[in-house]
N, C-alpha and C positions, 0 to 999 in steps of 0.2 A: 492375839494377846500372847505375849511371851512371859512365862513365869519360871519358877524354879523347876528343877528336874522332876518329872512326874513318873520316873521309873523306880521300881517295877509297877507301882500303883500310886494314885494320888493319896494324899493324907485323908483320913476320915474326918468327918465333921468340919469340912473346909468349904469355903465359898470363894470363888474367883469372879470378881465383878468387873464389868466395863461400863462406866457411866458415860452418858453423852446427852447433849441438849438439842431439842428440836421443838419448835412451836411453843417456846416458853415453858416446856416441861422437861424435867430431868428424867431420862429413861435409863434402863440398864438391861444388860444381858449377863447371865452368870452360868457357871458350872458349879453344881453342888454335889458333894459326896455324902452328906449326912453321916450316919454311923457306919455305912458300908461303902468303902471306896471303890468297889467294883460295880456299883449301880448308880453311876453319876447321872444327873439330869441337867438339862440345859433349858433355862427359863428366861423369860423377859417380863418387864413390867415398868413401873414408874414410881417416883417418889412424890408424895403429897402430904400436907399437914393433916395429922389425925384430928378429926372434928372435936374430939373430947379433950385431948391433951395438948393439941397444937404442935406436937412433935412431928418433924418431917419423917414420914414412915414409908417403908418399902411396901409396894402393892404389886404382888405377882399377878400378871394377867394370864399367863399360860406358858406353854412350851414354845421354845424357839423352833424355827423350821428344821434346823439340824445342828449338830454339834459333834466335834471330834477333838481328841487331844493326842499328842504324840509323846513318847518318853523324853524327848529333849525339852519339854516344857511349852510346846506350842499348842495353844487352845484356839480352835476355829469355831465360831458360832455364826450361823446364817440366819438373818432375820429379814423377812419380806418388808419392803417399804410400806406396803398397804396396812401393816399392823401398827404403824405410828399414827396416833390421833385419828382413827378412822371416823369417829363421830364428832370430833371437835371442830373448832373454827378453822384450823389449819389443815389444808389437804396433805395427804401423804407426800413425802418428797419424791421427786422424779429422778431418773437416772442422771447423774452428773451433779446433783445437789450436794452441797458441802455440809457435813454434819460436824458441829464444833463441840467444844467443851469435853473432849475425851479425857477420861480419867480412870485408871485401873486400880483395883484394890484386891488384896488377899486378906480374908478374915477367917478366924478360927472360932469355933463354938466352945466357949469355956463356961461350963455350967449352963446358965440361961442367957449369957451375954455373948454377942459377936464382937470379938476383939480384933482390932485392926492389926494385921501382921506385916503388911507391906503395902505401898502405894507407888504408882508410877506418875511420871510427868504428864501434863495434858497434851493434847494434839487435836487432830481433826481427821475425819473420814470423808470419802467421796462415795455417794451411793452409786452402785453399779446396776446396770440393767439386767434383765433376766437372761438375755443372750450371752452376756459376759459370764454369768455364773453357771450357765448350762455346760454340760460336757462338750468338749470341742472334738467333733468327729473329723478325722483326716479327710482332706479333699481327694478327689479322684482325678488323676491326670489322664489325658488322652492325646495321642500324637499321630499326626499324618505328615506325609512328605509328597510334594508334587514338583517335578516327577520323581519317581523312586528308582528309575533306571535310565541309562543312556550313556553315550560316550563321554569320557573325560576330556577336558574339564567339564564337569556336570554342575550346573547351577540349580540348586534345590531350595524350595521354600518349605520350611518346617513350621507346622501349625499346632498349637495346643488349644485352639479355640473351643474344642469339644470338652475341655476339662470342666469340672463342676465341684460344688461344695454342698453337701446335704443339709447343713445347718442353716436355719432361718436367719436371715440378716447377715450371713457370712458370705464372703466372696473370695475369688482368687486374687491375691495381691501381687504375686510375682511368679515368673516362669523361668526355670533354669534348664537350658538346652545343653545336652552333651552330644557332640557330633560324631564321636567314634573314630575320628581320623587323627587324633593327637592334638587337635586344636583345643585351646582352653575353652571351658564351658562359658556360656553367655547367660547372665541373669538379668532380666528386664521386666518391666510392668506389662508390656504388650505380649499378645499370644503368638505372634509370628516372627520369624527371623529367616533371613536369606543366608545361604552358605554354599561355597563352591568346593566340590571334591575334585582336586586337581589330578589325582592319579587313579589308575584302574584299581578296582578292588571292591570287596563287600564291606560295608560299614554299618555298624549297629548303633543307631542314634537313639537316645533316651531322653525322657522329660520328667522333671520333678517340679511340682507346683506347691506353693505355700499360700495358706489362706490369710485373711486379715487379722487373725489371732495368733499367727506364727506357727500353725500346725502344718507339717509337710505331708505330702502324699506318700503312701506306702505301696501302692500298686505298681506293677511293672508296665510302664507306658513306653513302648519302643516301636521302631520301624527299621527294617533293613533296606539299605540303599545300595544298588549295584551300579558302580561306575565301570563301564567297559572300556577296553582299549579303543582309541579313535580309529576310524577306518584308514587303511593304508594300502598302497599298491606298489610293489617293488618292480619297477620296469628295468629291463636290462637290454643291452644291444651288443651284438657281436658282428664285426665286419671281417670278411675273408676275401682274399684276392692274391694274385700272383706277386712274386717278389721281383720279377723282371718283365720287361716288355720292350717293344720297339716303336720308334717314331712312326706315326701314321697307322699303326695297327690297333685294333680294338682290344681294350683290356676290360674284362668283366669282373665286377665285384658283387658279392652277395652280402646283403645286410639283413640280419635277423633280429627282430624285436620280440621280446618275450615278457609276459606279465607273470611274475613270481607270486602275485597275490599279497595278502589274502583277499583283497577287495577288487571289484571291477574298476578299471581306470577309464576315465572319460576325457575327451579332448586330446587324444594322443597324437603327437606330431613327431616325425622323424626328419632330421635335417642332415644333409651330407655336404660338407664344405670341400669344394674342388680347388686344388692348387692352380696357379696360373699356368697357362700353356698346356692344360689338359682339356682338350676339346670335348664338349658333351656329345655323347652318342645317343643313348636311349635310357629310359628308366621305366620300370613296371613294378607293381605291387600286388600282392595277393589280397589286399584289403585297402580301400580308400583310393585316393588319387595322388599322383606325383607330378611335379612340373619343375623345370629348371628356372632359375633366376639368374640370367647371364651376368647382369650388372653387379651382382653380389657374389658370384661364383658359388652359388648354393643350389642344391636340388632339395625342394621341400615336399614332403609327403604328409597329407592330412589323413591319418589312419582312422580317427574317430574313437569308438569304444572298444576296449579289449577286456574280456572277462578274465577271471582268474585262470591261469595256465594257458591263456591264448597266445598264439605265435603268429607273427606277420613277417613275410619275407619280401624284401625289396631287391630287385636286380638292377644294377647300374652299369652302363657301358660308357667308357671314355676312350678318346683317341688323342693321345699326346702329340703335340706339334713340335716339341723340342726334346732333346735328351736331358737327362739329369735324374735326381732323386725326388720323387713326388710322394708326399705324405697326405693321405686322404682320410679325413676323420668324419665319423657319423655320430649323431647324438639323438637321444630319445627323451621326451618329456610328456607330461599330462597336466591338464588344468585341475583335475581332482581325482582321487584324494591325495593326501601327502605321500611322497615317496620317501620311505625311511632310509634307503641306501642310495647314495649319490655316486658312489665309486664305480658302479657298473652302468652308468648312463651314457658313457662315451666309449668308442672303440675306433682304432685307426690301423691302417695298413700303409707301409712304405714300399713303393715300387721303384726299382731302378730302370730307367728307360735309356736304351742305347740306340744308336742310329740304325 
């Protein structure tokens, strides 16, 4: 009920009524100040014809369940539905029932008469259930992440399925996930969401849940997610050999492969491409096996696994059959993991061969 300003105190000897109809009876709730405006009471009752006079008379049944007013003129009175016609032919209204014939009045006591001071237009109310009227306790958010660590890009499933609401009949209506990596938050009705952390770093993900009455969680529900740098192995090769040589004489080259790390490299191979007219002499390696492929002018070495800081040396001997400048190039590669630096994967030596 919204009435005139009630600040600093309601008027004395005043009555603020709200009339409504249910079960063929006109009921009322009111706030009364009588002679002392600081001791207001909140009553309820019904109107019925006086058996002697036949005049429609107010019959106070008792106190309303609760009542308050604010200085801005808002009067709130709570009345249990069970108090409406408890012994009559009409059962008390259930939650969702429409209460009609709403009519508000303000009356002042003048002598022994209640004089109508103001009235409001009619309307209707809908009966609310007890859960609606009860205090709404904030829900409790709970957040987990699986997995919560691993190399980037890291695919994570965030779950708020452990969240709960302590109020009877209330439930979690929505989940808002904050990922902590600059991505926009995601609000959804379901408790789980998938997210990818593309870059290495530590991310603080949080969750806020909202219940079916609009109350948000206030607790800190969070989880830290560690996305590490993906494994890598920087392989490097250096080839050394003479700048000059002679036709028919052996020329020896030393090829050194090194793993700069930080991870172990697997499936390491070293290939040396021989120019034409440089006859193959011999090849050896400190690890793995090497063999020439004459038709493709390549010497291939299967080195295998190289740990962090490991070094493998290949010794190659060639016997040129003609004179000229011969450029001999070696290259190194691995099947796993990624090699972050490609500029040091090849090395070459140019030898001038004379008669």
